[in-house]
C-alpha positions in Angstrom: 12.9 3.3 7.2 11.2 2.2 4.1 12.9 -1.1 4.0 11.9 -1.9 7.8 8.3 -0.7 7.1 8.2 -3.0 3.8 9.6 -6.2 5.8 6.9 -5.3 8.6 4.1 -5.3 6.1 5.3 -8.3 4.4 5.6 -10.2 7.7 2.0 -9.1 8.4 0.8 -10.3 5.1 2.4 -13.7 5.7 1.0 -14.2 9.1 -2.4 -12.9 7.7 -2.1 -15.9 5.1 -1.0 -18.5 7.8 -4.0 -17.4 9.8 -6.3 -18.1 7.1 -4.9 -21.5 6.6 -5.0 -22.3 10.2 -8.6 -21.0 10.6 -9.7 -23.0 7.7 -7.9 -26.0 9.2 -9.7 -25.7 12.6 -12.9 -25.0 11.0 -13.3 -21.4 12.1 -14.5 -20.1 8.8 -15.8 -16.6 9.9 -12.6 -15.8 10.9 -10.9 -17.1 8.1 -13.2 -15.1 5.8 -12.6 -12.1 8.1 -8.8 -12.2 7.4 -9.5 -12.5 3.6 -11.7 -9.4 3.9 -8.8 -7.7 5.7 -6.3 -8.6 3.1 -8.5 -7.3 0.4 -8.9 -4.1 2.1 -5.1 -3.9 2.7 -4.2 -4.4 -1.0 -7.1 -1.9 -2.1 -5.3 0.6 0.2 -2.0 0.1 -1.4 -3.4 0.2 -4.7 -4.9 3.6 -3.9 -1.7 4.8 -2.6 0.1 3.8 -5.7 -2.6 5.4 -8.0 -2.4 8.8 -6.0 1.6 8.7 -6.3 1.4 7.9 -9.8 -1.1 10.5 -10.7 1.1 13.2 -8.7 3.9 11.9 -10.8 2.0 12.2 -14.1 0.7 15.6 -13.3 4.2 17.0 -12.4 5.6 15.3 -15.7 2.9 16.8 -18.1 3.0 20.3 -16.4 6.7 20.6 -16.9 7.2 21.4 -13.3 9.7 20.1 -10.9 10.7 21.2 -7.4 13.7 23.2 -8.7 11.4 24.9 -11.2 9.1 26.0 -8.2 12.1 27.2 -6.3 13.6 29.3 -9.1 9.9 30.8 -9.6 9.8 31.8 -5.9 13.1 33.2 -5.3 13.2 35.3 -8.5 
């Protein structure tokens, strides 16, 4: 599932870049800049997701908690 979503995302980014080039070629600058802003939002959102995932990993690593520890704590 993850490979499929990454391929779809990569395909969307390639289509968006092709759309930007095409819009500049046919002198539709407003649409081209809107697509650039859309790409910035996409990359910003991806960055926030990766930061959140990294923060969660570091929290679990620093506090010495893993899912197995939590399971053992609850089943005592």
